[in-house]
C-alpha positions in Angstrom: 86.3 84.7 110.7 86.7 88.1 112.4 83.7 89.5 114.2 82.8 93.1 113.5 83.2 95.5 116.4 80.1 97.5 117.2 80.8 101.2 116.9 78.4 103.9 117.9 78.5 107.6 118.9 78.6 107.0 122.7 81.5 104.5 122.3 83.5 106.9 120.2 82.9 109.8 122.5 84.0 107.6 125.4 87.2 106.9 123.6 88.0 110.6 123.1 86.6 111.1 119.5 84.7 114.3 118.7 82.7 115.2 115.6 84.1 117.6 113.1 82.2 120.8 112.6 79.6 119.7 109.9 79.2 121.3 106.6 76.3 120.9 104.2 78.3 118.1 102.5 79.6 116.3 105.5 76.1 116.3 107.0 75.1 114.1 104.0 78.0 111.6 104.4 78.9 111.8 108.1 79.2 112.2 110.8 83.0 112.4 110.6 85.0 112.0 113.8 88.4 113.2 114.8 90.9 112.4 117.6 94.5 113.4 118.4 96.7 110.5 119.5 100.3 111.0 120.4 100.2 114.4 118.6 98.8 112.9 115.4 95.3 113.8 114.1 93.1 111.0 112.9 89.6 111.1 111.2 87.0 108.4 111.1 83.4 107.4 110.0 81.3 104.4 110.8 80.0 102.5 107.7 76.2 102.8 107.8 73.3 101.8 105.6 73.5 105.1 103.7 77.0 104.2 102.6 76.1 100.8 101.2 77.0 100.0 97.6 74.4 97.1 97.6 76.9 94.5 98.7 77.1 95.4 102.4 80.3 97.4 101.8 81.0 101.1 101.7 80.6 102.6 98.3 84.0 103.6 96.7 82.7 107.1 96.3 82.1 107.3 100.0 85.7 106.2 100.7 87.0 108.8 98.3 84.9 111.6 99.7 85.9 110.7 103.3 89.6 110.6 102.3 89.3 113.9 100.4 87.5 115.6 103.3 90.0 114.3 106.0 93.1 115.2 104.0 91.7 118.6 103.2 90.7 119.3 106.9 94.2 118.3 108.0 95.8 120.5 105.3 93.9 123.4 106.9 96.0 123.0 110.0 99.0 124.9 108.4 97.0 128.1 107.9 93.5 127.7 109.5 92.2 131.0 108.0 93.0 130.0 104.4 90.4 128.5 102.1 91.7 125.4 100.4 90.4 123.6 97.3 91.3 120.1 96.1 93.1 120.4 92.7 94.3 116.8 92.4 93.3 113.6 94.1 94.1 109.9 93.6 92.7 106.9 95.5 93.5 103.2 95.1 91.1 100.7 96.6 92.6 97.8 98.4 89.8 96.1 100.4 86.1 96.8 101.1 84.9 98.5 104.3 82.1 96.4 105.8 78.9 97.6 107.4 79.6 98.8 111.0 83.4 99.2 110.4 85.1 102.2 111.9 87.1 103.5 108.9 90.0 105.7 109.9 92.7 107.8 108.2 95.8 109.5 109.7 96.6 112.2 107.1 100.2 113.2 106.4 101.4 116.5 105.1 104.1 115.7 102.6 104.9 119.3 101.7 103.2 122.6 102.4 104.3 125.5 100.3 103.0 129.0 99.8 100.3 128.0 97.4 100.0 124.2 97.4 99.7 121.5 100.1 100.6 117.9 99.2 98.9 115.2 101.3 98.7 111.5 101.6 97.1 108.9 103.8 96.1 105.2 104.3 92.5 104.5 105.1 92.0 101.5 107.4 89.3 99.5 109.2 91.3 98.1 112.1 94.5 96.7 110.6 92.8 96.1 107.2 93.9 98.6 104.6 90.8 99.9 102.7 92.5 102.5 100.4 95.5 104.6 99.9 95.2 108.2 98.7 97.2 111.3 97.9 96.2 114.8 96.8 97.1 118.4 96.3 95.2 121.3 97.8 95.4 124.9 96.5 95.5 127.8 99.0 93.0 130.5 98.1 93.9 132.9 100.9 91.7 133.8 103.8 88.0 133.6 103.6 86.4 137.0 103.0 85.1 137.4 106.6 88.4 136.3 108.0 90.4 138.7 105.8 88.3 141.8 106.5 88.4 141.1 110.3 92.2 140.8 110.2 92.5 143.9 108.1 90.1 145.9 110.3 88.0 146.9 107.3 84.8 145.6 108.9 82.9 144.5 105.8 
């Protein structure tokens, strides 16, 4: 039987992980962590009591929310000033994530066009596949403050 690896904030920081900038939503489900390894961005969270689906596993909704958030954050890398919205998302559950697991995903941009970004990823805890996912994000242009700053309109 495999023993769970203890994960905590200090250990992740020591390994080079950093927390993403929190939003109102990610504050509820996170923290979510990120690291770049060999030029590839990865995202992670540690399964905690607040994620429990009453069977000592992460709730499927948490897995989906994490995957959606990570893929969306990664899609932002193409044009950081743009706002993006999820317009389609699919997730297939393969295994359960256990309490204390470090759940990771390495998003992949399948195609990034002018208005849509197509993404996919495999969510894992160690070598165990937890879920596979894919989605489509719609570009909505630069955020208002970003656009006016770039245009020099000041407001």
